[in-house]
N, C-alpha and C positions, 0 to 999 in steps of 0.2 A: 266788121272789126278790120283794122288797121293790119294790110297783108306784111307790113314789114315787122310785126310785133313776133318774138319767138315764145313756143311755148316751154312751159319748165323743164321737159326731156332733153327739150335745145340747148337749150343752155347749158345744162349739168352736163351734156356733151362733147359742146363746145370749151366748155372751161374745167373739163376737168372735176367735176364739182358732183356730191351724190344730190340728189332731190332732196332727200333728208334736211341735209345741210340748208339748202335755202330754203326750205320752209323756216328752219329753223331762224334763220335771218329776218325772215319777214315776220315771223313773231315776235323778234323782239323789236323791231322797230328797226333794226340795221337797213334791210332793204327791201322796199315795200314793192310789191310788181307792180307793173304799170296799169294795168288795168285785168279786173276778176272779171270774168261771165257765171253774170249771178244764177243762171240756172243749173249751171255743171259745177261752180269753183274752180273752173281749170284755171290756172295762173299764165299771165304772160305778159312778159317782157320787151320794154324796146331795147334797142342794138346800143341807143348810146347809156345803158344802164349796165355792159360788159365793162366799160372801164371801172365802174366801182365795185364791180366782182375784181378784177386783178388788182386793184387795190386792197382788197378783204384777203386775198389769196397772199400777197407780199404782206401782209400785216401778220397774218396768222404764221408764213414761218421765220417771223420777226419775232415770235410768241408776242404779238398784242393783242389784249382781249379785245373780242367785239363790242364790247360795252364803253370800251376807249375811241372806236368810231362814231356811236352812236351821235352823240352830242356835233360832233364835226359834221356827218354827214347831214345832219337834220339844217344845219345851219350853213352849209355849203361852203364850210370854211377850211379851203384851199390852203392859207398858209399854214393853218393849225396842226395840217394833215402833212403837208411836208415835214414841219419840227418833228412833230412826234415819229414819223419815220426814220428821219435823219437821227434824232437821240435813240434811239431804238437800234437803228443800225452801228450806231458806233460802239452801243453795249455788246451789239453782237460780233464786232471785230476784235475787243477786249478779250470775249471767249474761245475766238478763234487762237488770239494770240499767246492765251496760257494753253489751251491744246497744243500747239506747236510749239510750246515749253514743253509738255509732257513728253512727246515726239523726241525732242530731242534730248531729254533726260535718260528717256528707252536704248537711245543710240549709244550714249554714255556706258550704261551700264551692257548692251551687250557688247561692245568692243572691249570692254574688262572681262569682263566673264570669257569671253574669247582669247584674249591673251592670259588669261589664267592657265586657262587649259593648255595652251600651248605652253608656259613652261614649265606645269606639271609634267608634261607628255616628255619634254626635252631633260635629256640624260647628261647634257654640260650647261656651264652657263648661260643661262638664256639672258638676251639682253634686248630690250626697243628703244626705241626714240620717243620723248614722250614729248609731246609739245608743249607750247608755251600755256600755262593755264593761269586761270583767276583763283585765288584763294583769301577767303577768311578766316581770321587766326583768333586764336585765343592764347595766352601767356602760360607756359606751364610751370606749375607750383611745385615746389619739393615733396609738399605735403599731401601731392595728390594720390591717391589709392585709384583701385582702378573703377570703385563704383565712383567718384568722384571726376573719372577720366570720361567715365558713360554718360554722364549727364552733363558734362562740359558739351561732346561732343551732338547731344542732342537740342541744349541751347545754340549750338552754331547753326544744327538746322532748323531750329524755328525760327534763327534770326534772316534765315534766306530766304524763308515765307514770307518776310516782314518786310524786306528789302525787295518782294516780286522778283526776285532772282531765281535764276533756271538751277535748279541741284543736278550735278553732274555724277553726284555719288559717289567720289572718291572722297575719302580722309587719312589721316595719318598723322605722324609726329617728324615738327623739323628740328634738325639736330645741329647745333654748334659746336664748332672746336675751340675750347678754354684750356690753356696751360697745357697743349696735349693731349687732352680729355674730351671723347666724345658725349657731348651732355647733350639732354634734350630741352629744346628749346620752347616749340610753340605747340601747340596742338591747331590740326586746318581740317577744312573742309573746301572741296571746289564748288565754282559756279561757272557755267556757261559765256559770260559775259561781265565786263566790270557792273559795279552798284558802287551806291556812293555811303560810304560807310569811313568810321574810324577804323574798323576792325579789315576791312577788307587789304591785302598786298598786292 
């Protein structure tokens, strides 16, 4: 036997993979051992196969099914493999961005809650500086009632999702002064960055 060959146990330790996983990859035809002892059925792997295991681990972390790798491995299609990994990497980056957006939204909620607690605890006029905000609006209608207003805010929340905006969970009413009267003008909700929409202010 080639002295450079590795036992399944050695490969398992080197690549932090279970022997069960290696046997599974053998069973489905993803990665066959370099040789199998005909007497004791021990599996042996060549050092060159370790790179295949690195690819399998990377694919697994990118949520690529082993079944997608089988035809690429069998054809030794390195170009196809690179394309598959790149496409899945881009999907992973999209998920990462969405998680980052969630974290941004949570930060805004926490800041708003802290500000609310300070205002409640303050026995004088409470003031705070509000940074520039990005908002989505809809007109206030004379006939708006509480239920319509709630539905309008819900519609704005849905619009944020449709525009892939980052909700910052602040909403309210914008007022205007007309003939010395202060009147409601628009309903608004806030987003963390500009979005392309006719409703964006």
